[in-house]
N, C-alpha and C positions, 0 to 999 in steps of 0.2 A: 281264199278257194278255197277249194276240197276235193280233193282225187280220190279217185274211186276205182280198183286196181283188182282185176280178173284174172285170176292165174288157172293152166290146167295142165298139170305134171304132165309126166311123160321124158318120152327118150329127148336125154340133156338133164334131168332133175334128177334130182340126187334123191333116193329115197333117205326118210329120216332126216331131211333138210329143215333147218328154225324158218317158219317160214319171214317173224320180222329180220333177219341178214337179207333177204332179198330186195325187204326196201332200199337200203339211202344210194345203194347203184343206179335201182331206178331213178330217182330222185332229184341224183346228181346229171345224170342222161338230161332230164329236162329241162335242168337249167340250163345247162355243153350245147343243149339243141335250142335253150330260146326258146320252148313253147312255158319255160313260168320264170317269173325272174327272176327268185331265191325259194329256197327250201326252208326260209327259217319261218318263225311260228307266228309272225308276221305276216306273211304270202301262204300258209299253209295252215289253213287251220282246222280244215276233220281231212283223215286220212281214211280210205276201204278198201281191207280186199279180200278176200272172197277166193279161197281155196275153193279146185273139182281136181275128183280125180281125172284120166287121160277113157276117154267111151273107152277107147284101146289099145292095151300098151303097149304096141309096133307107135302109136300116133308122138308126134313131138309136142313140144313145149308150147304153151302159147301165153302169151298174156296182153290182154286189152285195155289201157288206161286209158281215161274219162278226165276231166278236167271242167267243171264251172266255177260258174263265180258265185261268193255266196252274198247275197243282198244286202244283210248288218247286223252288225254283235248276235240279236235272241236265233239269228239262222244257225250256226255256229252252233251253240250247244245240244244243236237238235239234233235225233240220230236220225 
């Protein structure tokens, strides 16, 4: 499967945060919530993260997640 994350900074987002440090708790939550069976490389073949600054400085930080199946091994290597 492939996981796509869209993150928007804002209130609650620490400036200078390493984006890769945010990934593990999100994946752990997806497993705990039963949305994905596991977060190992046999299950999750692709992860894409996009970060955007907030439209307004006072807006709250926001995360959108999309999980979708990958049809076969060739799909896992495509950008």
